[in-house]
N, C-alpha and C positions, 0 to 999 in steps of 0.2 A: 434447588436452591432454595436455601427457607430464608426466612426475613423477621427470626424471632428476635435477632439483636438491635433491628430498628428503634422500637420504643425505648431502650435504654441507651441510644446515643451512638450505639455499635457502628463502624462503618467499615470499610475494606481497607486493609493497608498492607505493605510488606510488597512481596515481588509481584503477586499477581496485579496488584493496584498500580505498579510502578509501570507494569506491561500494558494494561488496559490506558492508561495516560499516555505511554509512547505510542501506540498504535491509533489513538483519537487524533493525535497530533503528526501522524505520519512520520515519525521518528522511526530511522532503519538501524536494526540490530546487527551489527557487523557478525558474519557468520552464518545467518538466517536469511536476512532480507538482501545483506551486499555481502561482496566477498572481494578478494584482492583481482581477481579476473574482470571486474566490472568497473566501468567508467561515471563519473560524475553525471555526465549527460544520459548515462543508460538509467541511473539509479535515481533521477530527478533532484541530484544534489548541486545544479550546474550554478547556483546560487556561489557554492565555496570554490569557483573556478574562476581567475583572473587572467586570462590570456595574455592581457598587457602589461603585466607586471615584473616582466623580465623573462630569463632562461629559467626552467624549472625541469626535473625528471619529467618525463613524459609531455611536456608541453606540444611539442611536434604532433605526436598521435593525436591529442587533444583536438589540436587547430584542424586536422586532419579531417577528424571525426565531425566536428562541427561543419566545417564546409561540404563534408559530403554529404551528408543527412538532414542540416539545419535543426530545425526543432521536432523532428522525428525520426529519433534514432530506431533501427528495426527490433530492439531490445528496450523494455522499460518497465519500471517501478511502478506501481499505481496504487492508489487505495482503493477498496473495495467494501461494500455494506451488501448485508442481505435483508431486504424488505421483509417485513411481517414474522422474522425472527424473533425469538423470545428468550430473555435469561432462563426461564422455566423448561420452557420445550425445547429449544434449540430453532434448526438444526445451527450446529456448532463448526466455526472454523479453528483448525490448531494448525497444523504445516502440511504442505505438499499436496493438496487437493486439487484434482485438475480444474484448469479455467477453460472453457468452452465460449465460441463464438459460433453460433449456428451448431454447424457439425463439424467445426473445424477446432481442433485443440489448440491453442495458443498462449498457453501458460501454466502456471500452478501458483497457490496461495503459498508464500514463504513464512506469513506469522499470520494467526488470529486469534480472535478472543472476544470477549464483551466489552463493550463500549459501555461504562457506568453515566459518563457525561451525555453521552448520545441516546441511551436506550437501545443500542442495536449492538447485532454480531457486526463486527467489522475485522479488518484483515490487510493487508499487503501483499500484492500478488507481482510476479515477474511475467511478464506478456512480451509476445513477438508478433509481427508481422513484416514480411519481407518487403513489403512497401513503406513501413513506418508507421512507429505508434506515436501517432500525432493528436492533436486535439478533435479534429473530425472525425479520425477513425473510431475514437473512444466514444465519441458524441452518437455514433450511429448505433451503439449500443447493441444487444440481444447475446449480451454476455450471462452465462451461467457458470455456478460451481458446483461441481459433481461432489455430494458428498453421502458417502455408505450406497454409492449406485445410483443414488437419486438427484437429479439435475436440480437446482434452486435458482431462480432468477438473481442477478448480483446488478446492484449499482457499480459502475466504474468510473473514476475521474483521476486525474494527474494530482490534484491537490488534497491536502488532509481534509478529512469531513468536520474536524473542530479545528477551530481559529486559524484558517489558512493562510491569514495573511500575518499571523502571529502577533497580531494588538493584543490581545489579553497578555501573554506571554510578556510583552514590552512593557504592558500599563503600567 
């Protein structure tokens, strides 16, 4: 990655810039991060579900899932960051890199890239745990992402790394 355009006021724009912005905010991409077989509770989009708004297609299934798993569904989309990674030297996340917790394979990266505002390699991943992917399970850490056969420590959290409360976006 070169920086020759910086003194001239040039900045990244276009598809790669938009992808970086959405990853920093934790916005899901349909087809990469989520699909038609995923529920809002599994993908971190519970804010978009109002079970008390009346009947809708899938309501009973979602209500049963919420009752059964509470806030810790066995499958969950999470945000991740690779501490120490640089834009110049990586390692880089792209798609489908294995996510491990200790010696156990617990998921895979669904999207990844460089977050310009965060100055970090970031991504979204789908992780699973039969006892539920809750805040405690995530907080206990020990996550690694395997890139080109090498394991790299990963910071994992449910919320986006940039503006998780959407205060700037609503600003």
